[in-house]
Steps between C-alpha positions, in 0.01 A plus 500: 500500500531345160809345340785747498694606190864593468428874504228671703311805390343802667182629334356839594124504460305820414190459719163666439459837679149402595304338218593133476410498131819706437722194579677380186500148365871479587424610856265209534738254336798600726286491813382147417848371417739666751661285765482783749285814503631782714203734569488836675170387650427127486130547581460745218677269262272212599194712432636608163582144401147398594356788296705393204412131550872419508636219714835584664675170571828665597596597851369849593722706729467862620742759374439849625682795650520346843665171401664593168851514642469163674313316224716611205788257570245214544353566165834536333589153635184367342593665166854371520363149551335529156139585587274772362390781731220737408494837682165682527393818686164621595467687172723613214858404433731378775783738599304819407452635858427140597717203608716354229818697434696317773406159360568597139842636591584187711382267223711675240802498724452121545489454123132415487300611195228762575205562267154651526139442399430871473163641588310788656683796644347778707762742379434475129124448548463826699726682263289403200175591678627834634468695177848646565801467268624139487795523260742562789435430862679408825385277781569618851329220696387588852592842641675517840260444785596796719379848395844659519669238285207501259516876445872485450460231234223693324708813484769295322241371253329832430704579189464151349357545147385138455161380614536363852334184636470438868346246741346620827310354789141620554568640846792710369353615163342822630826614657701394196274696261515809719881478493500438121280807443741708710816368330375477142236773502118452543434523124722203397273240328471162669294188515420287801427139396332283765418128506610444140312224316288435809127549557539854639769621264522878495723748313482860626667748260554842653777751578695418808344773713150372423605136552642593841170659599304199366712252697484706819117510480475119495794267527513280186517128568670214325827480314605831348723590211559870442609645165631858492589705192861599457626849552484727197842541334702778655498811283841563359654827617644695210834659587540869431671617180836572671513149627431359154768723343755397764416126449553531120821702556640234739445228243663704228797560720526122547527459123148454371373688199232764554250271339579199724520719812151642433366151437638363829367791705154473336491123577612553862230749580219351284492801268473533123833554332373812319412655838847460633656614174292823505608571863871451418477734203288767659 
């Protein structure tokens, strides 16, 4: 490792999802300057560096789910000694359904600065390609592996109005899509994004029922990101006239004027003020 400074630094690197050309200039610079590079797959990192024609003089260590707990204190010690550590996963940003959160939290707790050279993300790339609303979305990560737990989780998500982004393994995608179609309805729009930025990139945009049939007919391969449209807003149930009259009367009894009482009730039930006023005076 190079000469240490007074304060170390952890840098999160946004790695290409597949196409090496997506690596940013900062990604290359940090990779070439870091004292230690913690990689989810050291062989994949070596290939990527070779494709980018970047020399990595720093020490390369593995950092993946199997050794994350053990290796985190070791890396924190390196950071505390004043060295720069770069963290890189197989693709996308560290911590997003990949190793990273544990090290970020430990570094912050140790008073070590954490920064990022942001880059590709399968979540936002799939969202943008899906053709579904992108203004508001939620990321659910990987669904539970067992069918029972998966169905339970999907039932809890069925009423979510924001566009939903999921990761899923190829050998589970057919079952997951079948459960999604059952929980969300077969007509809910969705997009299955496979092998993003790679040679065989594919985006299949179909309702969930059709996607489930498509996946069952031939198991899709590669890394999969699934984007599902949010649930339509629940239709407001208009209370009957007697309920509206009682609500206005209760507010008047509490001291509000008729005008203010009508306004409050109209706002509560999502109605026009004139509609409530007409009911009260009918």
